[in-house]
C-alpha positions, 0 to 999 in steps of 0.5 A, a space after each residue: 765236095 760236089 762231083 758232076 757226072 758226064 754221060 760217058 762216065 756213067 755209061 762206062 762205069 755201068 759197062 765195067 760194073 763199077 758202082 759209082 754211087 757206092 764209090 763216090 758216096 761221100 761226094 754230093 753227085 750232080 747230074 746235069 739235065 742234059 746228061 739225063 736227056 742224052 741217056 734217055 735218048 740212048 734207049 733206042 740204040 745199041 746202048 739201050 741196056 746200059 741206058 735203061 740200067 743207068 736211068 734206074 740207078 739214077 732214080 734209085 739213088 735219088 741223084 740231084 738233077 742240075 738245070 744248067 745252061 749250055 749249047 750242048 752237054 759238053 758246054 753245059 758241064 764246061 760252063 758249070 766247072 768254070 763257074 764252080 772251080 771246086 767241083 770235081 768232074 767225072 768224065 772220059 771226055 777229052 774235050 771237057 778234060 782239056 777245057 777245064 782246070 777242075 779236078 777230074 775223076 776218071 776210070 783207070 783200067 776199067 776197074 777203079 776210079 781215080 782223081 787226077 
C-alpha cells in the first residue's frame, strides 16, 4: 500500500518526535517533489531545525520522490489522490482532507498515527 506524505505531516511528526519511517515501515512512502521543495525553502525560516532534520531523514530512508503535476503542493497531492484512490494520504491539511476521499493518516494527540 502506498502513502503520500504532505509537508505539514512530516514537520509535525518531527516536532512531536514520531519516527514516521519506522511507524509506517510496511507502507511504500511517497514524497512529492513539491513537498521536498517546500521543506528546502524552510531552511532559512523559524522551522529550519525541523526542515534540516526532515531532509536528513528523507535522504537516509531513501524515500521515493514523486514527480507529479500541480499548481502547488496541495493541488499536486489532491490530483494524485484522485487518480490513485487506493493511496493513503498522510496530511494535517484541512483542504486536502476535505477534497479527497482517500484514507488518511493523521497525528492524534501529538503522539500516535491514526488512519481515518
